[in-house]
Structure formats: structure tokens, C-alpha cells
N, C-alpha and C positions, 0 to 999 in steps of 0.2 A: 269747185276750186277751193283750196285749203289755204291758210293763214300758218301753216307750220314752218318754223325755221329748222333748218338742219342743225345737228348737234355740233358741228364745228363752228358753225356761224352763230350759234346762240353761246358756246364757249367764248368766242370772240369778244360778243357783246358784254358778257359778265366780267371777263378780264378787264375790260376798259373801264368798269366803274372803280372809281378811285375810293378810298379809305381814308388818306391823307392828302392835305392841302386842296381840300374840296373848296368850291367858291364860297360857300356859306363859313365855312373855317377861316378863309383868308379874309373875308370881310370883318369878322370877329377879331381876328388877329390886329388888323389895320384899326379897328375901332379902339381897342384895348391901347395899342401902340399910342395912338393919337392922344389918349387919356393919360398918358405918361407911365404907363405900366410895362414892366419887362418880365418876359416868362421863359420858360423852357417848353419844348414841343413834344409830344409823344414819349414820355418817360416810361420806356418799357419796363422799368422794375416796380413799378405800381400797377395794382390790379385794374385791369382793363385799358392800361395803355392810354391815359387820358390825352385830349388832344392840347391841351393848354395846362401846364402847371406853374404855379408860385410855391416855389418850395419854403423858402423863408416864412411865407403865410399858410402854409399847410392846406392849400386851396387848390383843388383841381376843377378844370371845367371840360365838360364834353359837349361838342357840337354835334348834334343829330339830326339828319334827314328825317323829315316827317314820316315817310313811306316806309323807309327801312327799319326805323325804329318805332313805329306805330303811335305818334302822338296822339293821345286821347283827344277826341273833339276836334281834331284838325280834318279839313275835307281831303288833304292829301295822304291821311292814312288810311286810305281804303283797301281792301282787299281785291287783287285781280279777280276777273269773272272767269278766267280759265285757269287750270291746273292749280286748284284749290288745295290738291292733296300734297303738293309741293309747296306752295306759298305759305298756307294757314301753318303749319309746323315750323318752317323756316322764320318767319317773321315772330311767332310765339317764342322762338328760342333767342332771338337777338333781343327781345323785351326781357326775358327772363335774365339772360346774360348780363343786361346793362342794370337791373335790378340788383342782381349779386354782387358785382363789381362796385358798383355804388355803396354797397352794405359793407363790403371789405374794406375800403377806403375810409367810410366812417369809423368802422371799428378800429381802425389803425390810427385814427385821431384827425383825420382830413376833413375838410368841409368840401362838398361838392356841389356843383350848379350844371345843371343842363341847359344848354341854350338850343332851341328847336329852329330850323330853317325858317319857317313861318314867321318867326318874331322879327326877323331882319327887316320886315317891311316897315317897322316903326323904330328906325335907330335911336330917336330922342329916347324911348321908352327902354330899349334894351341897354343903352348907356348909363340910365339910371340904374337899372337893375345890376349891371356890372358894377358900378361904383358902390353901391349898398353892400353887395357879396363881399367886395374886396376891403371894406373897412375893418 
């Protein structure tokens, strides 16, 4: 017996994976709002379309899932055991794209911060990190 998913079923699953308004992103936004900060969302005119933007401060925030963006040292950043020929290059491209976009933002005079999904477990530490970044 095989565990293979049909192409249409796989396509439906992948289509349902969000890139905006994810649970981690919503939690970070709620935390920032509670700290009294106002922001813009998904500014397409900036490299990488940052999740949260503070224009007046020239600061951009990315909220990344540990698996999709391969957070180093995180247990969620593992490679799948099957279809390595697909997942390996896919995830490496995500990491390289993130690196490139952050560099383009820095070159344009923006400060960037990446918040990883696993960091949401300690909201107090995350709030402290966000406050420091936004000063």
C-alpha cells in the first residue's frame, strides 16, 4: 500500500497554505498593537514584501515559519524524509531569497528583524526583543 497523494489533492493542500495573516503573524501583530505600535502590512513596494512595516522608523519585520524558512537550530526546521529532490532545493531557495531581500532592504537604509514562529512560545522575551528593535 502506498501513501502517495494524487496531484490534484497535493495541489489543493499546497494552495491552502497561507503566506499572509498566518497565526504566528497575527500573534505578533496583536503583541505589537498591545505595545502601542501602529504599522503597515505587506508593503509590496519593498523587497520581500515584509509582513509588518514601520515606515517612519524605516524598519521592517518578517514573521517566518521555522520549516518554510529553515530556522537554524530549530527542531521544526527539519527536511522531510521523502521527495528530497523537491524539498531540498525549494527550502534552500526560500532561505536564499530571504537573505537577498533582507540585504536589499538594508542597502536601502531599512533595519530588518525576523521573528521565528518558535519564538512565540515566550511572548515576554519576544515583546522585549520587539521593543529593543523599535527604539
